[in-house]
C-alpha positions as CSV (number, residue, x, y, z in Angstrom):
1,X,310.4,122.5,-176.1
2,X,309.8,119.3,-173.8
3,X,313.4,117.7,-174.9
4,X,315.2,120.1,-173.2
5,X,319.1,119.9,-173.5
6,X,322.2,119.0,-170.0
7,X,324.4,121.0,-171.9
8,X,324.3,124.1,-173.7
9,X,326.6,126.4,-175.4
10,X,327.4,129.7,-173.8
11,X,329.7,132.7,-174.7
12,X,332.2,133.5,-171.8
13,X,334.6,136.5,-172.0
14,X,337.7,135.6,-170.9
15,X,339.7,138.7,-170.8
16,X,339.5,141.7,-171.7
17,X,339.8,140.8,-175.2
18,X,339.0,137.2,-175.3
19,X,336.0,135.2,-175.6
20,X,335.6,131.6,-175.7
21,X,332.3,129.5,-176.8
22,X,332.1,126.6,-174.4
23,X,329.2,124.2,-172.9
24,X,327.8,124.4,-169.8
25,X,324.7,122.8,-168.0
26,X,321.4,123.7,-168.7
27,X,319.4,125.6,-165.6
28,X,316.9,124.2,-164.5
29,X,314.0,126.8,-163.5
30,X,312.6,127.2,-159.7
31,X,310.3,128.2,-157.8
32,X,309.3,131.3,-159.6
33,X,311.5,131.0,-162.6
34,X,311.5,130.6,-166.0
35,X,313.8,129.2,-168.8
36,X,314.2,131.0,-171.5
37,X,315.6,129.6,-174.6
38,X,316.9,133.4,-176.4
39,X,316.5,134.5,-179.7
40,X,317.9,137.4,-179.6
41,X,320.4,139.6,-177.6
42,X,321.4,143.0,-178.9
43,X,325.1,144.1,-177.9
44,X,325.4,147.4,-175.8
45,X,327.9,149.8,-175.5
46,X,328.3,148.5,-171.9
47,X,329.1,145.2,-172.7
48,X,331.9,147.0,-175.5
49,X,332.4,148.7,-172.3
50,X,333.3,145.7,-170.1
51,X,335.0,143.5,-173.3
52,X,336.9,146.2,-173.8
53,X,338.2,147.3,-170.6
54,X,336.7,144.6,-168.3
55,X,334.7,147.1,-165.8
56,X,332.7,149.8,-166.3
57,X,333.0,153.2,-162.8
58,X,333.1,150.4,-159.7
59,X,331.6,147.1,-161.9
60,X,334.6,145.7,-162.8
61,X,335.1,141.9,-163.6
62,X,336.8,140.3,-162.1
63,X,336.2,136.4,-162.9
64,X,335.0,135.3,-166.8
65,X,331.7,136.2,-167.3
66,X,329.0,136.5,-169.8
67,X,328.1,139.8,-171.0
68,X,324.7,140.3,-173.6
69,X,321.9,142.3,-171.4
70,X,318.9,143.2,-174.0
71,X,317.5,140.4,-174.7
72,X,313.3,138.6,-176.2
73,X,313.0,134.4,-176.7
74,X,311.1,131.9,-176.3
75,X,309.8,130.0,-172.9
76,X,311.2,126.7,-172.1
77,X,310.4,125.3,-168.8
78,X,308.4,127.0,-166.1
79,X,309.0,126.3,-162.0
80,X,306.6,124.7,-159.7
81,X,305.3,128.4,-158.7
82,X,304.9,130.6,-162.1
83,X,301.7,131.5,-162.6
84,X,301.5,133.9,-165.9
85,X,303.5,132.2,-168.3
86,X,303.7,128.5,-169.9
87,X,306.1,127.0,-172.4
88,X,305.8,128.3,-175.9
89,X,305.3,132.2,-174.7
90,X,307.0,134.6,-176.2
91,X,308.7,137.4,-174.1
92,X,310.7,140.1,-173.5
93,X,313.0,140.2,-171.0
94,X,314.1,142.9,-168.2
95,X,317.5,142.2,-167.4
96,X,317.6,144.0,-163.8
97,X,315.7,141.1,-161.0
98,X,315.3,143.4,-158.0
99,X,314.9,142.1,-154.3
100,X,310.8,144.1,-154.5
101,X,311.4,144.4,-150.4
102,X,313.4,147.9,-150.0
103,X,311.6,151.6,-149.8
104,X,312.9,151.8,-153.9
105,X,311.7,149.3,-154.5
106,X,308.2,149.6,-152.7
107,X,307.6,153.8,-154.0
108,X,307.6,151.9,-158.2
109,X,311.5,153.5,-158.2
110,X,312.6,149.9,-158.4
111,X,315.7,151.2,-160.5
112,X,317.6,152.4,-157.7
113,X,317.2,148.7,-156.3
114,X,320.6,148.6,-153.6
115,X,320.5,145.0,-154.4
116,X,319.2,144.4,-158.5
117,X,320.7,141.3,-159.8
118,X,321.0,142.9,-163.2
119,X,322.2,140.5,-166.7
120,X,325.6,140.8,-167.4
121,X,327.1,143.3,-164.9
122,X,329.6,142.2,-162.7
123,X,329.4,139.3,-160.3
124,X,326.3,137.9,-162.4
125,X,326.4,136.5,-165.7
126,X,324.3,137.7,-169.4
127,X,322.5,136.7,-171.9
128,X,325.2,134.9,-174.6
129,X,324.0,132.0,-173.7
130,X,321.0,129.0,-175.5
131,X,318.8,129.2,-172.4
132,X,318.5,131.7,-169.3
133,X,317.2,131.7,-166.4
134,X,315.1,134.7,-165.0
135,X,312.7,135.2,-162.8
136,X,308.3,135.0,-164.1
137,X,308.0,138.5,-163.2
138,X,310.8,140.6,-165.1
139,X,309.5,138.4,-168.6
140,X,306.3,140.3,-170.3
141,X,304.6,138.6,-173.1
142,X,305.1,139.9,-177.4
143,X,302.9,139.8,-179.3
144,X,303.5,137.6,-182.7
145,X,304.1,140.6,-185.1
146,X,306.4,142.0,-182.5
147,X,310.1,140.2,-184.1
148,X,312.8,138.9,-181.2
149,X,315.0,142.0,-182.1
150,X,312.3,143.9,-181.6
151,X,311.3,142.7,-178.8
152,X,315.3,142.9,-177.3
153,X,315.4,146.5,-178.7
154,X,312.8,146.9,-175.8
155,X,315.3,147.0,-173.4
156,X,317.3,150.1,-174.7
157,X,313.9,152.0,-175.9
158,X,313.1,152.0,-171.7
159,X,315.8,153.9,-171.2
160,X,314.2,156.9,-173.4
161,X,310.6,156.4,-171.9
162,X,312.0,156.5,-168.6
163,X,313.6,159.6,-169.2
164,X,310.4,160.9,-171.5
165,X,308.7,160.4,-168.1
166,X,310.5,162.4,-165.8
167,X,310.7,164.7,-168.1
168,X,308.1,164.9,-168.5
169,X,307.3,165.5,-172.4
170,X,304.4,165.6,-173.7
171,X,302.4,166.2,-177.2
172,X,303.5,170.0,-178.7
173,X,306.6,169.4,-176.9
174,X,310.3,170.8,-178.3
175,X,313.0,167.9,-177.2
176,X,316.5,168.1,-178.1
177,X,318.6,164.5,-178.1
178,X,322.4,165.0,-178.2
179,X,323.9,161.6,-179.4
180,X,322.6,159.3,-182.2
181,X,324.0,155.4,-180.5
182,X,321.3,152.8,-180.1
183,X,320.0,154.4,-176.7
184,X,319.6,158.3,-178.6
185,X,318.4,156.2,-181.3
186,X,315.1,154.5,-179.4
187,X,314.7,157.8,-177.0
188,X,313.6,159.2,-181.1
189,X,310.8,157.1,-180.4
190,X,310.2,157.6,-177.0
191,X,309.7,160.9,-177.6
192,X,307.3,160.3,-180.8
193,X,305.6,158.3,-178.8
194,X,304.8,160.4,-175.9
195,X,303.7,163.3,-178.5
196,X,307.0,164.8,-179.1
197,X,306.1,167.9,-181.8
198,X,309.9,168.9,-182.6
199,X,312.4,166.4,-182.2
200,X,316.4,167.6,-183.1
201,X,319.6,165.1,-183.1
202,X,322.7,165.4,-183.3
203,X,325.4,163.3,-183.7
204,X,328.7,162.7,-185.6
205,X,328.3,160.5,-188.4
206,X,326.3,161.0,-190.8
207,X,324.9,157.6,-191.6
208,X,323.2,157.6,-187.2
209,X,321.4,161.2,-188.3
210,X,320.2,159.5,-191.5
211,X,319.0,156.5,-188.9
212,X,317.4,158.9,-186.2
213,X,315.4,161.3,-189.1
214,X,313.9,157.4,-190.5
215,X,312.9,157.1,-186.9
216,X,311.4,160.2,-186.2
217,X,313.2,162.8,-185.9
218,X,312.8,166.4,-187.4
219,X,315.6,168.3,-187.4
220,X,319.2,165.9,-187.5
221,X,322.7,168.5,-186.6
222,X,325.8,167.3,-187.5
223,X,328.6,168.6,-184.9
224,X,331.2,168.4,-187.4
225,X,330.0,170.9,-189.4
226,X,327.1,172.7,-187.2
227,X,327.0,174.6,-184.2
228,X,324.1,172.9,-182.6
229,X,323.2,175.2,-180.0
230,X,322.9,178.1,-182.4
231,X,321.2,175.8,-184.7
232,X,318.8,174.4,-182.1
233,X,318.1,178.4,-181.1
234,X,316.8,179.5,-184.8
235,X,314.8,175.9,-185.1
236,X,312.2,177.7,-182.0
237,X,312.8,181.4,-182.9
238,X,315.5,181.6,-180.2
239,X,313.4,179.8,-177.1
240,X,315.3,176.6,-176.7
241,X,314.0,173.2,-176.3
242,X,312.0,172.0,-173.3
243,X,313.2,169.2,-173.1
244,X,317.8,167.7,-173.6
245,X,318.2,164.5,-173.3
246,X,322.1,163.4,-173.3
247,X,322.6,159.6,-174.1
248,X,326.7,159.8,-175.4
249,X,328.5,160.0,-171.9
250,X,330.3,163.6,-174.0
251,X,331.1,165.8,-171.9
252,X,331.1,168.4,-174.8
253,X,327.5,166.8,-175.8
254,X,326.4,167.3,-171.8
255,X,327.0,171.1,-171.9
256,X,325.8,171.1,-175.7
257,X,322.2,169.8,-174.2
258,X,322.4,171.9,-171.0
259,X,322.7,175.0,-173.2
260,X,320.0,174.0,-175.8
261,X,317.1,174.1,-173.2
262,X,314.9,177.3,-173.2
263,X,313.9,179.2,-169.5
264,X,313.0,176.5,-167.2
265,X,313.9,173.8,-169.6
266,X,314.3,170.4,-168.2
267,X,317.9,168.2,-168.6
268,X,318.2,164.2,-169.2
269,X,321.8,163.1,-168.1
270,X,322.2,159.4,-169.9
271,X,325.1,158.8,-170.8
272,X,328.1,158.3,-168.0
273,X,331.2,160.1,-169.6
274,X,334.5,158.5,-168.8
275,X,335.7,161.3,-165.6
276,X,333.3,161.7,-163.0
277,X,333.5,165.2,-162.7
278,X,332.0,167.3,-165.9
279,X,332.3,171.8,-165.9
280,X,328.7,173.0,-166.6
281,X,327.5,176.5,-166.4
282,X,326.7,177.3,-163.4
283,X,324.9,180.7,-163.5
284,X,322.6,179.5,-166.8
285,X,321.7,177.1,-164.9
286,X,320.5,179.6,-161.9
287,X,319.8,182.2,-164.2
288,X,317.1,179.8,-166.4
289,X,316.0,177.3,-163.5
290,X,316.9,174.1,-165.2
291,X,315.4,170.6,-163.9
292,X,318.5,168.4,-164.4
293,X,317.3,164.4,-163.9
294,X,319.2,161.5,-164.0
295,X,318.7,158.9,-165.2
296,X,320.0,155.2,-164.2
297,X,318.0,152.0,-166.3
298,X,314.4,152.2,-166.5
299,X,311.6,151.1,-164.1
300,X,308.1,149.9,-164.8
301,X,308.2,150.3,-168.5
302,X,308.4,147.0,-170.1
303,X,304.4,146.4,-170.7
304,X,304.2,150.2,-172.8
305,X,307.0,149.5,-174.2
306,X,306.1,146.5,-175.5
307,X,303.2,148.4,-176.8
308,X,304.4,151.5,-178.1
309,X,307.2,149.0,-180.0
310,X,304.0,147.2,-181.1
311,X,302.1,149.7,-182.6
312,X,304.4,150.6,-185.2
313,X,305.1,153.8,-184.4
314,X,308.6,152.8,-186.4
315,X,311.1,150.8,-188.0
316,X,313.1,150.0,-185.8
317,X,314.3,146.5,-188.9
318,X,316.5,149.8,-189.8
319,X,318.4,149.8,-186.7
320,X,319.4,145.3,-187.2
321,X,323.0,146.0,-189.4
322,X,324.6,143.3,-188.4
323,X,323.6,139.2,-186.9
324,X,326.4,136.8,-186.2
325,X,325.2,133.2,-184.5
326,X,326.4,132.5,-180.9
327,X,329.3,131.1,-182.5
328,X,330.7,133.9,-183.9
329,X,329.9,136.5,-180.3
330,X,334.0,137.6,-180.5
331,X,333.4,138.6,-184.2
332,X,329.8,140.7,-183.0
333,X,331.8,142.4,-180.3
334,X,334.1,143.5,-182.5
335,X,332.1,144.7,-184.6
336,X,330.6,146.6,-182.8
337,X,333.3,148.2,-181.2
338,X,335.4,149.2,-184.0
339,X,332.5,149.8,-186.7
340,X,330.9,152.1,-184.2
341,X,330.3,154.7,-187.9
342,X,329.3,152.0,-189.5
343,X,327.1,149.6,-187.2
344,X,324.0,150.7,-185.6
345,X,322.6,147.6,-183.7
346,X,324.9,144.4,-183.6
347,X,322.7,141.4,-182.8
348,X,323.7,137.9,-181.8
349,X,321.7,134.9,-182.5
350,X,322.2,132.5,-179.6
351,X,319.4,129.5,-181.1
352,X,320.0,130.5,-184.6
353,X,318.1,133.3,-186.6
354,X,314.3,132.1,-186.7
355,X,311.7,135.2,-187.5
356,X,309.5,134.9,-185.8
357,X,309.4,132.0,-184.3
358,X,306.1,130.3,-182.4
């Protein structure tokens, strides 16, 4: 680590559907910043959306940009004010650096900070680079038994942890999760970690449903061939689920999630649909006194997520279906974009694949 290069490779999205590899300067950490040698980056649905469309809602890519925000690596250099990390530490990278001063940050809800600098969210570059500069307080040590890929998965896992906390999932809870993409699959692990006794999942693809069962789901429903709400009623003796999470951003799935609830049930809206407005059954919401929670990223979840994942609660290796070098970032994005039925999690290795490097 003492011989850091002056230049590094970066995968830069020049325009939608076009990524080029360029040499750029290795950044120098200042103050309480840390330079991390990036070892694994998971391709997220938001990365694909920016890659394909150049925007997500009001976040518009207006100049060449580096994608990737699910990441982990090794501390390569520290700034002069860094106190809790040293060169060689293995770390998970929480991608959103917040101001720490606004009322939301001070209240512990820093995911709502209006001045957050979030990796791979315009105008901020992301982690498809060999070295990343990041603030110390958003880096978390990981044990040697946790792989870099698993540590990177702590990012989508944190969404599930945040939702589980808001929904007050606890031992004995019945939980329905709609959509078994990576966020939905990690939400299964979160529900399991918080003690849910019955986890019911839905999706269109059998391979994703099988992965969910391997991670801890008790019942899997393919909505191509089954009526999810009818099956959930049967599985809950007519009551419905205590909590439901919609992770796919699909209007029909959101309506199904609402209909899956028992009286007094709780709904977490995680996925973002293409349209801003979705019709929901208002008399049902009122009569059942449904509590609806918007889920935006997460806050104060990374240490707990690392503890859960380090415990071996689920075998996450089955999620890693595709591996690419940094030079192949374009191919990795295309794989994730076009092979939704076959790929679960695509991972890019900016410094080559090295298992559990020190």
